[in-house]
N, C-alpha and C positions, 0 to 999 in steps of 0.2 A: 742154705742153712740159716735159721734164725739165731742171732747172737746178741749178747749183752756186751757193750763196750765199757770198760772201766779204765780210767786214768788214775794211777796211784802215784801221787806226786810227793816224793820225799825231798829232804834237803840236799842229798848227794845225788841220788838217782831218781829219774822219772820213768815210770813204766806204763806201757800201753798193753792191755790184756783183752782178749776175747774169750768169753765163756759161752758154751753151748747151753741148751735148755736143761741139761743135767748138771750144770755148773762145773763142768770140766774145762780146764784151760786148754784152748785149742791153738792159741797164738799169743806170743808175748815178745815185745820189743823193749829194750832198755835204752834210755836216752840220757845224756848228761849235758846240762847247760852250765856255762861258766858264769861265775859271779861278776857283777859289775860294781861300780861305786855309787853310793847314794849321794844326795846333795851336800853331805858333810864329808865325803871322802871315805866313808865306811863301807865295807863289803856288803852286798845284798844280792838276792836272787834277781835275775833278769826277767821281769814279768812279761815283757813283750816277746822275748825269745820263747818262754814257756807257752804263751798263748799261740804263737806262730806254729810251734811244734804240734800242739794239740789239734789245731785246725788242719794242719797238713795230714796228720795221721787219720783224722776223722774223714776228711775228704777222700782220701785214698780208699778207705774201707767202704765208704758209701758208694763208690763207683765200681766196687767189686761185683762180679757176677756170681761169685762163690758164696757171698754172705749177704744176709739182709739184717740190717741193724734194727733191733726192736726196742732196746733200752740203752741208756747212757747215764753214767754217774761218775762221781769224782771222790776219791779219798786223798786227802792232803794233810800235810803237817799243820799244826795249829799255831796259836799265838802270833798270827800274822793277819794284817788287815789291808784291804785295798780300798783307797779313798777315791770316790767319784764326785765329779762336779755336776752342775746342772745339766750338762750335755752327756752325762754318763761316761765321761772319760777320766782315767786315772790322773790325779793331780799331785801325786807324790810317789816316790819309789816304794817298792815292797820292802819296807824296813826290816832288817834282820833282827830276830828276837834276841840275839846276843849283843846287839848294839847297846852301849852303856847309856843310861839316863843320868844326867848330872845329879850329884848328891843333893844339891840345893833344891832341885825340883821334887825329889823324893821327900826331903824333909818338909817342904811346903805342903805336899799332898797329905802326908801322915799327920802333920800339924793341924790340918783342917778336919781330917776324917779318921784319925787314929784314936788311941795309940796304935802303933804298928801291929802289935800282937793281937789286940782285940779286933782290928780290921781284918787281919789274916784269918782269924777264926771265923769271921762272918762270911768271907768269900771262899773259905776252905782251900787256901793255898798259902804257902810261905811267901814272903816278900821276895820276888825274883826279878825285879827291874823290868826290862822290856818284855820278858817272858810273861809278865802280867800285862797282856797286850792292851787292856783297857787304859793303862797308864800312858800308852802311846798317844792316845787322844788328848789326855791332860797335858802331856809334854808338848804336843803340837800347839795346843791352845796358848801355852805359856811362851814357847820359844819361837814358833813359826806361826804367829796369829794370821798372817795373810793366807797361808796355806789352809789353816784350820777354817777360816771364814769361807773359803771357796768350796769346802766339802759339803755336799748335799747328802750323800749316803756313804757309810762305811760298811763294807762287807767282809766277813771272814773269808779267808782264801778259798776253802772248799765251796762256799756258797757263791763266791764271785765266779769261779770257774764254771759252775753250773748255770749261773745267770747268763753267761755269754751265749748259751744255747737255748734257754727257754724264756729269757727276757724278764724274769720275775725277781725283783730285789727282795730277798727274804733272809731270815736267820733261823737257826735251829740249835737245840740245846747242846749237842755234843761239841759244837764250836764255841758257844757262849760259855760253857762250863769248864773248858780246859785251861785252868789257872789264868783266866783273863782279868780277874779282880772286878769284873762287871756284875757278876751274879751273886746275890746273897743266898747262900744255902740255908740260912736260918729263916728268912721270910719267904723263900722260894719265889723270888722276883729280882728285878734289877736292884742293885744296891742304891741306897738313897743318894750317894754322891753323883750317880749318873744323871739323876734328875736335877740336882742342885747345880751342876755344871752345864746343864742343858745338852749333855752328850746324847741323851735319849732322842733328841730331835734328828740326830744323824744315823740312828739305828733303825733298821727295817722291822716289819712285822715278823713275829716268830711263828713258824709252822712246824708240824710234826716232821721228824727226820725221815719218815717213810713217804712223805709227800712227793708226788711227781707232777710235772707239767708237760704239755706237748712241746716238742721241738719246734722252734719258730720256722724252720725251713721245711719241715715234713711232719705234720701232725700225727702220723702213724708211729713216730718214735717218741717214747716216754723218757723224760729227762728227770733224774733225781735232783735233790737240792744240795747234794754234797754232804760229806761227813768227815769228822776229825778221825785221823787214821788210827789212833790208839783205841778209840771207841769202836771203830769198824772192826779191829782185830779181835775184839771180844765176841762179836756176833756169832761166828760159827760155833763157838763153844756154848753160848747161851741157847742156840737152836738145837744142838745135838745132845748136850749133857742133860740127864734127868735129875742129877743130884747137885747140891751146892758145891762150888769149886773155887779154888784160887788159880788164876792163870799167872805163871811166871814167864814173862817174856824176857829172853836173855840176849845179850849182845854187848855192845859198848856200854850201854846202860842195861841193868837188870831191873825190871819193873814188875813188882808183885801187884796184881789187880784182883780185888775181891768185890764182885758185883752184888754180894749178899750182905755187905756191911755198909750201912748208910748213916751211921751215927755221926753227929756233928763233931768237927774237929775241936780239940782243946789245945791249950798251950803245949802240953807234952807231945801231942801228935805232931804239932808244927815243928817242935825241936827235933823230931825224928825225920823231918822232911816228908811227912805224909801230906796228901792232898786228895781232892775229889775230882773225878771226871763225871760225865753223864753217860749212861748207856743210851742206845738208840731208842729205848722206851722212855727216856727222860728220868731214869732213876739214878741216884748218886752211886758212884763206884769208888770205893776206897783204894788208894794206890800208895805205894812206897817205892822209892827208887834208890839204886846204888850204882856207882860208877865202876861196876865190878869187872866188866870185860876189859876196860882200860887198866884197872889195877892188876889184873892177871897178866896182861901183856908187859907192863912195866917191870914187874918183879920176875916174870919168866925170862925176860931179856937179861936181867942181872944174874940170875942163876945160871943161865946158859953160858954167859961169858966166864963166870967164875969156875964152872966145872968143864968148860971147853966142850960144850955140846951144841948141836944144831938148834936153832931157834924153834924148830918144829919137832924136836926130839920127844917132847912131852906127849905128842899124839899117840905114841906107841906104848905108853905106860898104862897098865891096868891097875885097878885097886889091889893093893897088897895088904891083906888084913894083918899080917904080922908087923909090918911097918906102922900101920895105923894104931895097932894096939900098943906098940912100943912108945910112939909119940904121945898118945893120950895117957898112958900110964905115968909118964914123966910129970904130967900135970894133974894126975888123980882124976881123970875124966872117963876112963874106959868102962868102969863097972856100970855106970848109968848112961853111958854114951852121951856125955854132956858137952855138946859142941859150944854152947854159950860160955861155959866155964873155960873152954880151951882158948877162946879169943873174944874179947869185947870189941865190937865194931866202933871205930873212931867217929866217922861221920860219913855222909852219903858220897862226898867227893873223894875222900881219902879213907876208905874203910879199914885199911890195914895200918895206916900211919907209918911208923918206921919199924914195925914189929916183924921184919923178915931179915935174917942175917945168915948168909951162906956159910960163914965160918962155924956155925953151930952144928953142922951136919957133915957126915962122913961121905955122902954120895949125893949126886943130883936127884936120884930117886927118892931118897929120904927127905931132902930139902923140898922137892916138888910136892910130895905128899903133905908136908907141913903147910906149904903155901895154900894148897887146895882145902885143907882142913880149916884154915883161917877164913878163906873165902866162903866156904860152906857155913861156917859159924856166923858170919855176917849175914848171909842169905837167910838163915834160920831166924835171926832176929828181925830182919826186914819182913819176912812172911808173918812173924808174930805180931808185927805192928799193924797188919791189916786183918787180923784173924776175926775179931768181932764176936758176937754172941751166938750167931747161927752156926751150928756144928758143920764143919767142912768135911765132906767125904773124900774129895779128890783134889789133887794138885797136878795140874798139867804144866809141863815144862816144854817150851818151844824156843827156837833160836839156836845160836852158836854153842851154848853150853851143853846141849844134848849130846854133843860128840865127846864131852869130857866124862869118861866113865867113872872116875874117882868122885867128881862133884855130884853126879846123879846118884851114885851108890850111897854117898854120905847123907844126902837128903832123904833118900828112901829109908835108910837105917835109922835116922833120927825120928822121922814121922811114922812111927810104927803103927799108930792108930788110924792112919789114913792110907789111901791108895795113891801112889806117886807114879805118874806116867810121863813118858816123853812122847811128843807128837812131831811129825815131820811136816806140818802145815806151814809152807814157806810163804804163801801169798795171802795171809789171813786178812790183811786190811782190804785188799782188792776183792776177796771173796765176800767180806762183810758188806762192802759197798754194793755188790751184786745182790746179796741176800736182802738188803733193806729195800730193794725195788719190788718186793712182793713175796719172796720166799721166807717167811718168818715161821714161828712155831705153829701157826694155824695151817700153813702149807709146807709141812716139813719135807725137804728135798731128800735126795739120795744121801748116803753116808758122806759126811764132809771131811772127816779126818780119821786116821787110825791112831789110837792111843796104845802105847806099848808099856806094860807094867815093868818096873825096874826090879830086878831080882836082887835080893840081899843074902 
């Protein structure tokens, strides 16, 4: 059987998947690597361990008599760089994107190339420290000049993983554009600071995300150039959906993605924690994020303790319209079903603030409905932040919150002029990495996902 091999490398779990020619998953393994310490004692992913695992899995499948590998690609988390010396060996750890950058370095950078707000508008991302992975190169130049001087090429993680198997050092826009602070969305090219600091001399040529090269060990295998996982997750929806849509990816972070809104970010957008990604076609994708899954778990734990319920008790609760009417009536929100009036989102990291108090309610059910009403109110505002001028027909919800019937019911009830669906596509990033190898809109494959309308 001919197969496509995809490595989907996340921060916590690393996955190895096989797709058949109809893009069905026929095999999947999950692998966990343990963090190590970087040269400053901060935690980081173990690049050598990841590489060894990838090579081991690939060698095993290539020796199989059951499968013939035809394509290979990588979907990985972004905001991470691998720095290679003149012998193409890594010269630094795979620094964690949560590693703190000294405030003095940030102040120096924005003093040269800011002000901060203006710079952030140009690169379409809030100031996020090392999550703006381009600043990692600036930090290395200032703090570790010997390491910096030894770098010949810096590759984004997905492009590095692919390079190991086709030998071509290249970059592509989904990795360059994921809040790296390298790319100016205003001029559609590297930001001037990249050239002024001569960082551009360490960055490889840019190729189309759909580019493939022959595998160095077997020319019959085509290897992709890698892709940023958030951009990869959009591809199945871009391929299958005929109408403009917003994708709401839910979990610890809820990220609203609108590939049909590419207007430049202003100060107000940045204050709301909006940013741009790139689609696999090189088009800007408006995104807005909320720490909503984490917020749900924190407050549900408090409610469960106060009402002496199991931490999983909420899973059995269905939307009760009489409770919702009662709660919204108390704030004058029911007649127009005004979720935004019910609760104003605080910020992306703490959407609810301190606005949940168990003593205000007579039962867990009432308190939990109030919690989800506030979470849904924040989500409505986040979706509104990416809405744009193109009329949106559909909202697709995927991830953990599709199991929360109250949450999905509230969103469907609020967005009465749109069609709101849940989808059970669990491996969207891996599927996107497979699709980008040749199955795009010009070669539409079999149905990729099932969208289930939410009844209100």
